[in-house]
All heavy atoms as a GROMACS GRO file, in nm:
protein
  615
    1MET      N    1  12.448   9.467  12.511
    1MET     CA    2  12.306   9.439  12.507
    1MET      C    3  12.221   9.562  12.471
    1MET      O    4  12.105   9.548  12.439
    1MET     CB    5  12.259   9.385  12.641
    1MET     CG    6  12.297   9.239  12.661
    1MET     SD    7  12.279   9.150  12.510
    1MET     CE    8  12.183   9.016  12.550
    2ALA      N    9  12.280   9.677  12.478
    2ALA     CA   10  12.205   9.797  12.440
    2ALA      C   11  12.168   9.792  12.292
    2ALA      O   12  12.061   9.838  12.253
    2ALA     CB   13  12.287   9.922  12.471
    3TYR      N   14  12.258   9.737  12.213
    3TYR     CA   15  12.230   9.726  12.070
    3TYR      C   16  12.109   9.637  12.043
    3TYR      O   17  12.030   9.663  11.953
    3TYR     CB   18  12.353   9.672  11.996
    3TYR     CG   19  12.330   9.656  11.847
    3TYR    CD1   20  12.323   9.766  11.764
    3TYR    CD2   21  12.316   9.530  11.790
    3TYR    CE1   22  12.301   9.754  11.630
    3TYR    CE2   23  12.294   9.516  11.654
    3TYR     CZ   24  12.287   9.628  11.574
    3TYR     OH   25  12.265   9.615  11.441
    4HIS      N   26  12.091   9.533  12.125
    4HIS     CA   27  11.979   9.441  12.107
    4HIS      C   28  11.846   9.511  12.128
    4HIS      O   29  11.746   9.476  12.065
    4HIS     CB   30  11.992   9.322  12.202
    4HIS     CG   31  11.888   9.217  12.180
    4HIS    ND1   32  11.768   9.217  12.245
    4HIS    CD2   33  11.886   9.110  12.097
    4HIS    CE1   34  11.696   9.114  12.205
    4HIS    NE2   35  11.765   9.048  12.115
    5THR      N   36  11.841   9.608  12.218
    5THR     CA   37  11.714   9.680  12.240
    5THR      C   38  11.681   9.771  12.122
    5THR      O   39  11.564   9.794  12.093
    5THR     CB   40  11.720   9.764  12.369
    5THR    OG1   41  11.829   9.856  12.361
    5THR    CG2   42  11.735   9.676  12.491
    6VAL      N   43  11.784   9.821  12.054
    6VAL     CA   44  11.761   9.906  11.938
    6VAL      C   45  11.734   9.823  11.814
    6VAL      O   46  11.642   9.850  11.737
    6VAL     CB   47  11.884   9.998  11.914
    6VAL    CG1   48  11.867  10.080  11.788
    6VAL    CG2   49  11.906  10.088  12.033
    7GLU      N   50  11.812   9.718  11.793
    7GLU     CA   51  11.804   9.632  11.674
    7GLU      C   52  11.801   9.487  11.721
    7GLU      O   53  11.905   9.424  11.736
    7GLU     CB   54  11.930   9.658  11.593
    7GLU     CG   55  11.928   9.676  11.444
    7GLU     CD   56  11.802   9.706  11.373
    7GLU    OE1   57  11.758   9.821  11.373
    7GLU    OE2   58  11.748   9.614  11.311
    8PRO      N   59  11.681   9.433  11.749
    8PRO     CA   60  11.673   9.295  11.800
    8PRO      C   61  11.730   9.194  11.702
    8PRO      O   62  11.720   9.211  11.581
    8PRO     CB   63  11.524   9.272  11.820
    8PRO     CG   64  11.460   9.404  11.812
    8PRO     CD   65  11.551   9.494  11.735
    9PHE      N   66  11.789   9.089  11.756
    9PHE     CA   67  11.843   8.982  11.675
    9PHE      C   68  11.819   8.850  11.747
    9PHE      O   69  11.775   8.848  11.861
    9PHE     CB   70  11.993   9.003  11.646
    9PHE     CG   71  12.077   9.018  11.768
    9PHE    CD1   72  12.130   8.908  11.832
    9PHE    CD2   73  12.103   9.144  11.820
    9PHE    CE1   74  12.208   8.922  11.945
    9PHE    CE2   75  12.180   9.159  11.934
    9PHE     CZ   76  12.234   9.048  11.996
   10GLY      N   77  11.845   8.741  11.681
   10GLY     CA   78  11.829   8.610  11.742
   10GLY      C   79  11.688   8.556  11.724
   10GLY      O   80  11.617   8.592  11.630
   11GLU      N   81  11.649   8.468  11.816
   11GLU     CA   82  11.520   8.398  11.805
   11GLU      C   83  11.401   8.492  11.811
   11GLU      O   84  11.301   8.469  11.744
   11GLU     CB   85  11.509   8.293  11.915
   11GLU     CG   86  11.601   8.176  11.893
   11GLU     CD   87  11.578   8.067  11.996
   11GLU    OE1   88  11.463   8.048  12.040
   11GLU    OE2   89  11.675   8.001  12.030
   12VAL      N   90  11.411   8.598  11.890
   12VAL     CA   91  11.298   8.692  11.901
   12VAL      C   92  11.271   8.756  11.766
   12VAL      O   93  11.157   8.766  11.722
   12VAL     CB   94  11.329   8.800  12.007
   12VAL    CG1   95  11.220   8.905  12.009
   12VAL    CG2   96  11.346   8.738  12.143
   13ARG      N   97  11.376   8.795  11.700
   13ARG     CA   98  11.361   8.858  11.568
   13ARG      C   99  11.309   8.757  11.465
   13ARG      O  100  11.226   8.790  11.381
   13ARG     CB  101  11.495   8.917  11.524
   13ARG     CG  102  11.488   8.997  11.401
   13ARG     CD  103  11.396   9.116  11.421
   13ARG     NE  104  11.424   9.216  11.318
   13ARG     CZ  105  11.363   9.330  11.313
   13ARG    NH1  106  11.274   9.361  11.403
   13ARG    NH2  107  11.390   9.414  11.219
   14GLU      N  108  11.361   8.635  11.472
   14GLU     CA  109  11.317   8.531  11.380
   14GLU      C  110  11.169   8.500  11.398
   14GLU      O  111  11.097   8.481  11.300
   14GLU     CB  112  11.401   8.405  11.398
   14GLU     CG  113  11.545   8.422  11.355
   14GLU     CD  114  11.632   8.307  11.399
   14GLU    OE1  115  11.580   8.206  11.451
   14GLU    OE2  116  11.754   8.317  11.381
   15ASP      N  117  11.124   8.494  11.524
   15ASP     CA  118  10.982   8.471  11.549
   15ASP      C  119  10.896   8.583  11.491
   15ASP      O  120  10.790   8.558  11.434
   15ASP     CB  121  10.956   8.459  11.700
   15ASP     CG  122  11.008   8.330  11.759
   15ASP    OD1  123  11.040   8.238  11.682
   15ASP    OD2  124  11.017   8.322  11.883
   16TYR      N  125  10.943   8.706  11.506
   16TYR     CA  126  10.867   8.818  11.452
   16TYR      C  127  10.860   8.811  11.300
   16TYR      O  128  10.757   8.837  11.240
   16TYR     CB  129  10.927   8.951  11.497
   16TYR     CG  130  10.841   9.068  11.454
   16TYR    CD1  131  10.728   9.102  11.528
   16TYR    CD2  132  10.869   9.141  11.341
   16TYR    CE1  133  10.646   9.206  11.488
   16TYR    CE2  134  10.790   9.246  11.301
   16TYR     CZ  135  10.678   9.278  11.375
   16TYR     OH  136  10.596   9.381  11.335
   17ARG      N  137  10.971   8.774  11.238
   17ARG     CA  138  10.972   8.762  11.092
   17ARG      C  139  10.875   8.654  11.045
   17ARG      O  140  10.803   8.671  10.947
   17ARG     CB  141  11.112   8.731  11.042
   17ARG     CG  142  11.204   8.848  11.046
   17ARG     CD  143  11.340   8.812  10.992
   17ARG     NE  144  11.432   8.923  11.008
   17ARG     CZ  145  11.560   8.909  11.031
   17ARG    NH1  146  11.615   8.790  11.038
   17ARG    NH2  147  11.638   9.015  11.044
   18ALA      N  148  10.874   8.542  11.115
   18ALA     CA  149  10.780   8.434  11.080
   18ALA      C  150  10.636   8.481  11.099
   18ALA      O  151  10.548   8.450  11.018
   18ALA     CB  152  10.808   8.310  11.164
   19GLY      N  153  10.610   8.556  11.207
   19GLY     CA  154  10.477   8.610  11.230
   19GLY      C  155  10.437   8.710  11.123
   19GLY      O  156  10.321   8.717  11.083
   20LEU      N  157  10.534   8.787  11.076
   20LEU     CA  158  10.507   8.884  10.970
   20LEU      C  159  10.467   8.814  10.841
   20LEU      O  160  10.371   8.854  10.774
   20LEU     CB  161  10.632   8.970  10.947
   20LEU     CG  162  10.620   9.082  10.846
   20LEU    CD1  163  10.518   9.184  10.893
   20LEU    CD2  164  10.755   9.148  10.829
   21ILE      N  165  10.536   8.706  10.808
   21ILE     CA  166  10.501   8.629  10.688
   21ILE      C  167  10.363   8.566  10.703
   21ILE      O  168  10.280   8.572  10.611
   21ILE     CB  169  10.608   8.522  10.660
   21ILE    CG1  170  10.740   8.590  10.620
   21ILE    CG2  171  10.562   8.425  10.552
   21ILE    CD1  172  10.859   8.496  10.620
   22ALA      N  173  10.337   8.507  10.821
   22ALA     CA  174  10.207   8.445  10.843
   22ALA      C  175  10.094   8.548  10.836
   22ALA      O  176   9.987   8.521  10.780
   22ALA     CB  177  10.206   8.373  10.978
   23ALA      N  178  10.116   8.666  10.893
   23ALA     CA  179  10.014   8.771  10.889
   23ALA      C  180   9.989   8.819  10.747
   23ALA      O  181   9.875   8.844  10.708
   23ALA     CB  182  10.055   8.888  10.978
   24THR      N  183  10.095   8.829  10.669
   24THR     CA  184  10.080   8.872  10.529
   24THR      C  185   9.997   8.772  10.450
   24THR      O  186   9.906   8.810  10.375
   24THR     CB  187  10.219   8.889  10.464
   24THR    OG1  188  10.294   8.983  10.540
   24THR    CG2  189  10.206   8.936  10.321
   25ILE      N  190  10.026   8.645  10.469
   25ILE     CA  191   9.950   8.541  10.398
   25ILE      C  192   9.805   8.539  10.444
   25ILE      O  193   9.713   8.529  10.362
   25ILE     CB  194  10.018   8.404  10.417
   25ILE    CG1  195  10.152   8.403  10.345
   25ILE    CG2  196   9.929   8.291  10.367
   25ILE    CD1  197  10.238   8.282  10.377
   26ALA      N  198   9.783   8.549  10.575
   26ALA     CA  199   9.647   8.547  10.628
   26ALA      C  200   9.567   8.667  10.578
   26ALA      O  201   9.450   8.653  10.542
   26ALA     CB  202   9.650   8.545  10.780
   27ASN      N  203   9.629   8.784  10.577
   27ASN     CA  204   9.558   8.905  10.532
   27ASN      C  205   9.530   8.901  10.382
   27ASN      O  206   9.428   8.953  10.337
   27ASN     CB  207   9.637   9.030  10.568
   27ASN     CG  208   9.638   9.054  10.718
   27ASN    OD1  209   9.545   9.016  10.788
   27ASN    ND2  210   9.744   9.114  10.767
   28SER      N  211   9.618   8.840  10.304
   28SER     CA  212   9.595   8.836  10.161
   28SER      C  213   9.490   8.731  10.122
   28SER      O  214   9.433   8.738  10.014
   28SER     CB  215   9.726   8.807  10.087
   28SER     OG  216   9.772   8.677  10.118
   29SER      N  217   9.464   8.636  10.212
   29SER     CA  218   9.364   8.534  10.181
   29SER      C  219   9.222   8.588  10.186
   29SER      O  220   9.133   8.536  10.120
   29SER     CB  221   9.377   8.415  10.277
   29SER     OG  222   9.333   8.451  10.407
   30GLY      N  223   9.199   8.690  10.268
   30GLY     CA  224   9.067   8.749  10.278
   30GLY      C  225   8.969   8.669  10.363
   30GLY      O  226   8.850   8.695  10.363
   31ASN      N  227   9.018   8.572  10.439
   31ASN     CA  228   8.931   8.488  10.521
   31ASN      C  229   8.903   8.547  10.659
   31ASN      O  230   8.823   8.492  10.733
   31ASN     CB  231   8.993   8.349  10.538
   31ASN     CG  232   8.996   8.273  10.408
   31ASN    OD1  233   8.915   8.297  10.320
   31ASN    ND2  234   9.088   8.180  10.397
   32TYR      N  235   8.968   8.655  10.696
   32TYR     CA  236   8.954   8.711  10.830
   32TYR      C  237   8.886   8.846  10.823
   32TYR      O  238   8.912   8.926  10.735
   32TYR     CB  239   9.092   8.725  10.896
   32TYR     CG  240   9.161   8.592  10.913
   32TYR    CD1  241   9.255   8.548  10.821
   32TYR    CD2  242   9.130   8.509  11.020
   32TYR    CE1  243   9.317   8.425  10.835
   32TYR    CE2  244   9.193   8.387  11.036
   32TYR     CZ  245   9.286   8.345  10.942
   32TYR     OH  246   9.347   8.224  10.957
   33LYS      N  247   8.799   8.872  10.919
   33LYS     CA  248   8.726   8.998  10.923
   33LYS      C  249   8.816   9.111  10.974
   33LYS      O  250   8.802   9.224  10.933
   33LYS     CB  251   8.603   8.986  11.010
   33LYS     CG  252   8.503   8.886  10.955
   33LYS     CD  253   8.367   8.910  11.010
   33LYS     CE  254   8.272   8.802  10.970
   33LYS     NZ  255   8.220   8.812  10.838
   34LYS      N  256   8.907   9.079  11.067
   34LYS     CA  257   8.998   9.181  11.118
   34LYS      C  258   9.136   9.161  11.057
   34LYS      O  259   9.170   9.052  11.012
   34LYS     CB  260   9.007   9.176  11.271
   34LYS     CG  261   9.080   9.056  11.326
   34LYS     CD  262   9.103   9.071  11.475
   34LYS     CE  263   9.203   8.965  11.519
   34LYS     NZ  264   9.282   9.005  11.629
   35THR      N  265   9.214   9.266  11.056
   35THR     CA  266   9.348   9.258  11.003
   35THR      C  267   9.436   9.185  11.104
   35THR      O  268   9.441   9.223  11.222
   35THR     CB  269   9.405   9.400  10.979
   35THR    OG1  270   9.318   9.468  10.890
   35THR    CG2  271   9.544   9.392  10.922
   36MET      N  272   9.501   9.080  11.061
   36MET     CA  273   9.587   9.002  11.149
   36MET      C  274   9.721   9.072  11.164
   36MET      O  275   9.774   9.129  11.070
   36MET     CB  276   9.608   8.861  11.092
   36MET     CG  277   9.478   8.785  11.069
   36MET     SD  278   9.380   8.762  11.217
   36MET     CE  279   9.475   8.639  11.301
   37GLN      N  280   9.774   9.067  11.286
   37GLN     CA  281   9.904   9.127  11.316
   37GLN      C  282  10.008   9.018  11.332
   37GLN      O  283   9.973   8.903  11.365
   37GLN     CB  284   9.895   9.208  11.446
   37GLN     CG  285   9.795   9.322  11.440
   37GLN     CD  286   9.832   9.424  11.335
   37GLN    OE1  287   9.948   9.460  11.320
   37GLN    NE2  288   9.732   9.472  11.261
   38PRO      N  289  10.136   9.046  11.315
   38PRO     CA  290  10.240   8.944  11.335
   38PRO      C  291  10.237   8.884  11.476
   38PRO      O  292  10.262   8.766  11.494
   38PRO     CB  293  10.370   9.020  11.311
   38PRO     CG  294  10.332   9.132  11.221
   38PRO     CD  295  10.192   9.170  11.260
   39THR      N  296  10.201   8.964  11.574
   39THR     CA  297  10.197   8.914  11.711
   39THR      C  298  10.082   8.816  11.735
   39THR      O  299  10.082   8.745  11.836
   39THR     CB  300  10.186   9.031  11.812
   39THR    OG1  301  10.076   9.113  11.774
   39THR    CG2  302  10.314   9.112  11.812
   40ASP      N  303   9.985   8.810  11.643
   40ASP     CA  304   9.877   8.712  11.654
   40ASP      C  305   9.928   8.571  11.631
   40ASP      O  306   9.864   8.474  11.671
   40ASP     CB  307   9.765   8.742  11.555
   40ASP     CG  308   9.691   8.871  11.587
   40ASP    OD1  309   9.688   8.910  11.705
   40ASP    OD2  310   9.637   8.932  11.493
   41PHE      N  311  10.042   8.559  11.566
   41PHE     CA  312  10.096   8.428  11.532
   41PHE      C  313  10.218   8.390  11.616
   41PHE      O  314  10.277   8.286  11.596
   41PHE     CB  315  10.136   8.426  11.383
   41PHE     CG  316  10.017   8.447  11.293
   41PHE    CD1  317   9.986   8.572  11.246
   41PHE    CD2  318   9.937   8.340  11.258
   41PHE    CE1  319   9.876   8.591  11.164
   41PHE    CE2  320   9.827   8.358  11.177
   41PHE     CZ  321   9.797   8.484  11.130
   42ILE      N  322  10.255   8.477  11.710
   42ILE     CA  323  10.370   8.449  11.795
   42ILE      C  324  10.317   8.411  11.933
   42ILE      O  325  10.249   8.490  11.998
   42ILE     CB  326  10.464   8.571  11.803
   42ILE    CG1  327  10.510   8.610  11.664
   42ILE    CG2  328  10.584   8.540  11.892
   42ILE    CD1  329  10.587   8.741  11.659
   43ASN      N  330  10.351   8.293  11.976
   43ASN     CA  331  10.295   8.239  12.100
   43ASN      C  332  10.331   8.321  12.222
   43ASN      O  333  10.252   8.334  12.314
   43ASN     CB  334  10.345   8.095  12.119
   43ASN     CG  335  10.243   8.008  12.186
   43ASN    OD1  336  10.129   8.048  12.201
   43ASN    ND2  337  10.284   7.891  12.224
   44ILE      N  338  10.445   8.380  12.226
   44ILE     CA  339  10.490   8.453  12.346
   44ILE      C  340  10.406   8.578  12.372
   44ILE      O  341  10.394   8.622  12.486
   44ILE     CB  342  10.639   8.489  12.335
   44ILE    CG1  343  10.694   8.529  12.470
   44ILE    CG2  344  10.663   8.597  12.234
   44ILE    CD1  345  10.842   8.539  12.475
   45TYR      N  346  10.344   8.634  12.271
   45TYR     CA  347  10.268   8.757  12.287
   45TYR      C  348  10.122   8.733  12.323
   45TYR      O  349  10.050   8.827  12.346
   45TYR     CB  350  10.275   8.841  12.160
   45TYR     CG  351  10.413   8.895  12.134
   45TYR    CD1  352  10.489   8.847  12.029
   45TYR    CD2  353  10.467   8.991  12.215
   45TYR    CE1  354  10.616   8.895  12.006
   45TYR    CE2  355  10.594   9.040  12.193
   45TYR     CZ  356  10.668   8.992  12.088
   45TYR     OH  357  10.793   9.040  12.065
   46GLN      N  358  10.080   8.609  12.328
   46GLN     CA  359   9.940   8.583  12.361
   46GLN      C  360   9.921   8.591  12.512
   46GLN      O  361   9.996   8.532  12.589
   46GLN     CB  362   9.898   8.446  12.309
   46GLN     CG  363   9.896   8.440  12.158
   46GLN     CD  364   9.860   8.303  12.107
   46GLN    OE1  365   9.845   8.210  12.183
   46GLN    NE2  366   9.847   8.292  11.977
   47GLN      N  367   9.821   8.665  12.552
   47GLN     CA  368   9.793   8.683  12.693
   47GLN      C  369   9.719   8.561  12.747
   47GLN      O  370   9.627   8.510  12.682
   47GLN     CB  371   9.707   8.808  12.715
   47GLN     CG  372   9.776   8.935  12.678
   47GLN     CD  373   9.892   8.966  12.769
   47GLN    OE1  374   9.887   8.935  12.888
   47GLN    NE2  375   9.997   9.022  12.714
   48PRO      N  376   9.756   8.515  12.866
   48PRO     CA  377   9.683   8.402  12.923
   48PRO      C  378   9.540   8.443  12.959
   48PRO      O  379   9.514   8.559  12.988
   48PRO     CB  380   9.762   8.366  13.049
   48PRO     CG  381   9.839   8.490  13.082
   48PRO     CD  382   9.863   8.561  12.952
   49LYS      N  383   9.451   8.347  12.953
   49LYS     CA  384   9.311   8.374  12.985
   49LYS      C  385   9.300   8.407  13.134
   49LYS      O  386   9.355   8.338  13.219
   49LYS     CB  387   9.228   8.250  12.953
   49LYS     CG  388   9.082   8.266  12.983
   49LYS     CD  389   9.005   8.139  12.956
   49LYS     CE  390   8.865   8.153  13.009
   49LYS     NZ  391   8.795   8.026  13.010
   50GLN      N  392   9.230   8.514  13.163
   50GLN     CA  393   9.211   8.556  13.301
   50GLN      C  394   9.094   8.478  13.362
   50GLN      O  395   8.984   8.480  13.308
   50GLN     CB  396   9.181   8.706  13.308
   50GLN     CG  397   9.296   8.792  13.262
   50GLN     CD  398   9.415   8.785  13.355
   50GLN    OE1  399   9.400   8.769  13.475
   50GLN    NE2  400   9.533   8.794  13.298
   51LEU      N  401   9.121   8.408  13.471
   51LEU     CA  402   9.017   8.332  13.538
   51LEU      C  403   8.943   8.421  13.637
   51LEU      O  404   9.003   8.509  13.698
   51LEU     CB  405   9.077   8.213  13.613
   51LEU     CG  406   9.145   8.106  13.528
   51LEU    CD1  407   9.210   8.002  13.618
   51LEU    CD2  408   9.046   8.040  13.436
   52SER      N  409   8.816   8.396  13.654
   52SER     CA  410   8.741   8.471  13.753
   52SER      C  411   8.781   8.422  13.892
   52SER      O  412   8.847   8.320  13.909
   52SER     CB  413   8.591   8.450  13.733
   52SER     OG  414   8.556   8.316  13.764
   53TYR      N  415   8.741   8.497  13.993
   53TYR     CA  416   8.776   8.461  14.130
   53TYR      C  417   8.720   8.322  14.166
   53TYR      O  418   8.790   8.242  14.227
   53TYR     CB  419   8.720   8.567  14.227
   53TYR     CG  420   8.742   8.530  14.372
   53TYR    CD1  421   8.867   8.546  14.430
   53TYR    CD2  422   8.639   8.477  14.448
   53TYR    CE1  423   8.888   8.512  14.562
   53TYR    CE2  424   8.659   8.443  14.580
   53TYR     CZ  425   8.784   8.460  14.637
   53TYR     OH  426   8.805   8.425  14.766
   54ILE      N  427   8.601   8.295  14.124
   54ILE     CA  428   8.537   8.166  14.156
   54ILE      C  429   8.612   8.052  14.088
   54ILE      O  430   8.639   7.949  14.151
   54ILE     CB  431   8.389   8.168  14.115
   54ILE    CG1  432   8.313   8.272  14.199
   54ILE    CG2  433   8.327   8.030  14.130
   54ILE    CD1  434   8.173   8.299  14.152
   55ASP      N  435   8.650   8.069  13.962
   55ASP     CA  436   8.723   7.965  13.891
   55ASP      C  437   8.862   7.943  13.952
   55ASP      O  438   8.908   7.831  13.964
   55ASP     CB  439   8.737   8.000  13.743
   55ASP     CG  440   8.605   7.994  13.669
   55ASP    OD1  441   8.514   7.921  13.716
   55ASP    OD2  442   8.592   8.061  13.566
   56ARG      N  443   8.929   8.053  13.991
   56ARG     CA  444   9.060   8.039  14.056
   56ARG      C  445   9.046   7.964  14.187
   56ARG      O  446   9.128   7.880  14.221
   56ARG     CB  447   9.120   8.177  14.082
   56ARG     CG  448   9.192   8.236  13.965
   56ARG     CD  449   9.276   8.353  14.008
   56ARG     NE  450   9.210   8.439  14.104
   56ARG     CZ  451   9.179   8.566  14.085
   56ARG    NH1  452   9.209   8.624  13.973
   56ARG    NH2  453   9.119   8.635  14.178
   57ARG      N  454   8.941   7.994  14.262
   57ARG     CA  455   8.919   7.930  14.392
   57ARG      C  456   8.892   7.780  14.372
   57ARG      O  457   8.946   7.697  14.446
   57ARG     CB  458   8.800   7.996  14.462
   57ARG     CG  459   8.776   7.950  14.600
   57ARG     CD  460   8.883   8.003  14.690
   57ARG     NE  461   8.857   7.948  14.824
   57ARG     CZ  462   8.945   7.943  14.919
   57ARG    NH1  463   9.065   7.992  14.900
   57ARG    NH2  464   8.915   7.893  15.034
   58LYS      N  465   8.812   7.744  14.273
   58LYS     CA  466   8.785   7.603  14.244
   58LYS      C  467   8.913   7.531  14.205
   58LYS      O  468   8.938   7.418  14.247
   58LYS     CB  469   8.681   7.589  14.133
   58LYS     CG  470   8.542   7.624  14.175
   58LYS     CD  471   8.446   7.610  14.058
   58LYS     CE  472   8.305   7.651  14.096
   58LYS     NZ  473   8.213   7.643  13.983
   59GLN      N  474   8.995   7.597  14.124
   59GLN     CA  475   9.121   7.537  14.081
   59GLN      C  476   9.214   7.516  14.202
   59GLN      O  477   9.278   7.411  14.214
   59GLN     CB  478   9.188   7.628  13.979
   59GLN     CG  479   9.308   7.569  13.911
   59GLN     CD  480   9.366   7.663  13.807
   59GLN    OE1  481   9.373   7.784  13.830
   59GLN    NE2  482   9.407   7.608  13.695
   60GLN      N  483   9.220   7.612  14.291
   60GLN     CA  484   9.303   7.600  14.410
   60GLN      C  485   9.253   7.487  14.500
   60GLN      O  486   9.334   7.410  14.555
   60GLN     CB  487   9.305   7.731  14.488
   60GLN     CG  488   9.381   7.841  14.421
   60GLN     CD  489   9.364   7.975  14.491
   60GLN    OE1  490   9.279   7.989  14.580
   60GLN    NE2  491   9.441   8.073  14.449
   61GLU      N  492   9.122   7.476  14.515
   61GLU     CA  493   9.066   7.370  14.599
   61GLU      C  494   9.095   7.232  14.542
   61GLU      O  495   9.128   7.138  14.616
   61GLU     CB  496   8.915   7.390  14.616
   61GLU     CG  497   8.880   7.508  14.705
   61GLU     CD  498   8.732   7.539  14.706
   61GLU    OE1  499   8.655   7.473  14.631
   61GLU    OE2  500   8.691   7.628  14.783
   62SER      N  501   9.087   7.217  14.410
   62SER     CA  502   9.116   7.087  14.350
   62SER      C  503   9.264   7.053  14.363
   62SER      O  504   9.300   6.938  14.389
   62SER     CB  505   9.073   7.084  14.204
   62SER     OG  506   9.151   7.170  14.126
   63GLN      N  507   9.351   7.152  14.351
   63GLN     CA  508   9.494   7.127  14.370
   63GLN      C  509   9.525   7.091  14.515
   63GLN      O  510   9.608   7.003  14.541
   63GLN     CB  511   9.575   7.248  14.326
   63GLN     CG  512   9.574   7.270  14.177
   63GLN     CD  513   9.641   7.399  14.135
   63GLN    OE1  514   9.676   7.483  14.219
   63GLN    NE2  515   9.658   7.417  14.005
   64MET      N  516   9.460   7.157  14.610
   64MET     CA  517   9.482   7.125  14.751
   64MET      C  518   9.434   6.985  14.784
   64MET      O  519   9.496   6.914  14.862
   64MET     CB  520   9.410   7.227  14.842
   64MET     CG  521   9.490   7.353  14.865
   64MET     SD  522   9.656   7.323  14.925
   64MET     CE  523   9.626   7.291  15.095
   65ALA      N  524   9.324   6.942  14.721
   65ALA     CA  525   9.274   6.806  14.744
   65ALA      C  526   9.377   6.704  14.695
   65ALA      O  527   9.401   6.602  14.762
   65ALA     CB  528   9.141   6.786  14.673
   66ILE      N  529   9.439   6.732  14.583
   66ILE     CA  530   9.543   6.642  14.532
   66ILE      C  531   9.661   6.638  14.627
   66ILE      O  532   9.713   6.530  14.659
   66ILE     CB  533   9.588   6.687  14.391
   66ILE    CG1  534   9.474   6.667  14.291
   66ILE    CG2  535   9.713   6.611  14.346
   66ILE    CD1  536   9.499   6.730  14.155
   67PHE      N  537   9.705   6.754  14.676
   67PHE     CA  538   9.817   6.757  14.769
   67PHE      C  539   9.785   6.684  14.899
   67PHE      O  540   9.870   6.615  14.954
   67PHE     CB  541   9.858   6.901  14.799
   67PHE     CG  542   9.926   6.970  14.685
   67PHE    CD1  543   9.890   7.098  14.649
   67PHE    CD2  544  10.026   6.907  14.613
   67PHE    CE1  545   9.953   7.162  14.543
   67PHE    CE2  546  10.089   6.970  14.507
   67PHE     CZ  547  10.052   7.098  14.472
   68LYS      N  548   9.662   6.697  14.946
   68LYS     CA  549   9.624   6.628  15.069
   68LYS      C  550   9.624   6.477  15.049
   68LYS      O  551   9.667   6.402  15.137
   68LYS     CB  552   9.486   6.676  15.115
   68LYS     CG  553   9.488   6.814  15.175
   68LYS     CD  554   9.348   6.859  15.216
   68LYS     CE  555   9.351   7.000  15.271
   68LYS     NZ  556   9.219   7.049  15.311
   69GLN      N  557   9.577   6.432  14.934
   69GLN     CA  558   9.580   6.289  14.905
   69GLN      C  559   9.723   6.237  14.900
   69GLN      O  560   9.753   6.130  14.951
   69GLN     CB  561   9.509   6.259  14.774
   69GLN     CG  562   9.360   6.275  14.777
   69GLN     CD  563   9.296   6.257  14.641
   69GLN    OE1  564   9.366   6.246  14.540
   69GLN    NE2  565   9.163   6.255  14.636
   70LEU      N  566   9.810   6.313  14.838
   70LEU     CA  567   9.951   6.272  14.832
   70LEU      C  568  10.015   6.269  14.970
   70LEU      O  569  10.094   6.180  15.001
   70LEU     CB  570  10.029   6.366  14.740
   70LEU     CG  571  10.000   6.357  14.592
   70LEU    CD1  572  10.071   6.467  14.516
   70LEU    CD2  573  10.043   6.221  14.540
   71ALA      N  574   9.979   6.366  15.054
   71ALA     CA  575  10.036   6.372  15.189
   71ALA      C  576   9.988   6.252  15.272
   71ALA      O  577  10.065   6.197  15.350
   71ALA     CB  578   9.997   6.503  15.257
   72GLU      N  579   9.863   6.212  15.255
   72GLU     CA  580   9.810   6.099  15.329
   72GLU      C  581   9.880   5.970  15.286
   72GLU      O  582   9.910   5.883  15.369
   72GLU     CB  583   9.661   6.086  15.306
   72GLU     CG  584   9.579   6.194  15.375
   72GLU     CD  585   9.431   6.188  15.338
   72GLU    OE1  586   9.392   6.096  15.262
   72GLU    OE2  587   9.356   6.274  15.385
   73LYS      N  588   9.910   5.956  15.158
   73LYS     CA  589   9.975   5.836  15.109
   73LYS      C  590  10.120   5.827  15.158
   73LYS      O  591  10.168   5.719  15.189
   73LYS     CB  592   9.974   5.831  14.956
   73LYS     CG  593   9.838   5.807  14.900
   73LYS     CD  594   9.841   5.802  14.748
   73LYS     CE  595   9.701   5.780  14.692
   73LYS     NZ  596   9.702   5.778  14.546
   74THR      N  597  10.189   5.938  15.167
   74THR     CA  598  10.330   5.935  15.209
   74THR      C  599  10.345   5.933  15.360
   74THR      O  600  10.442   5.881  15.411
   74THR     CB  601  10.406   6.057  15.153
   74THR    OG1  602  10.343   6.177  15.196
   74THR    CG2  603  10.412   6.052  15.002
   75ASN      N  604  10.250   5.986  15.434
   75ASN     CA  605  10.260   5.992  15.580
   75ASN      C  606  10.194   5.873  15.649
   75ASN      O  607  10.218   5.849  15.765
   75ASN     CB  608  10.200   6.121  15.634
   75ASN     CG  609  10.282   6.242  15.597
   75ASN    OD1  610  10.400   6.230  15.572
   75ASN    ND2  611  10.217   6.358  15.594
   76GLY      N  612  10.109   5.806  15.582
   76GLY     CA  613  10.032   5.706  15.653
   76GLY      C  614  10.050   5.572  15.603
   76GLY      O  615  10.042   5.467  15.643
   0.00000   0.00000   0.00000
């Protein structure tokens, strides 16, 4: 596996190659203000949106309400 860290192969490498082709085509079209990178087209490299504390709390409360409803249906 040490060789893989130096010279990646497999699906990871294939995804990067596809991203490289997509970035080349996007940059040559001239439709983008910023230079597109291969990682812009690879789903694994996209960072998830960071939720604020209030949004996380609302999401947790809605999930807890669902769990409570399910618990009432199975216990009662």
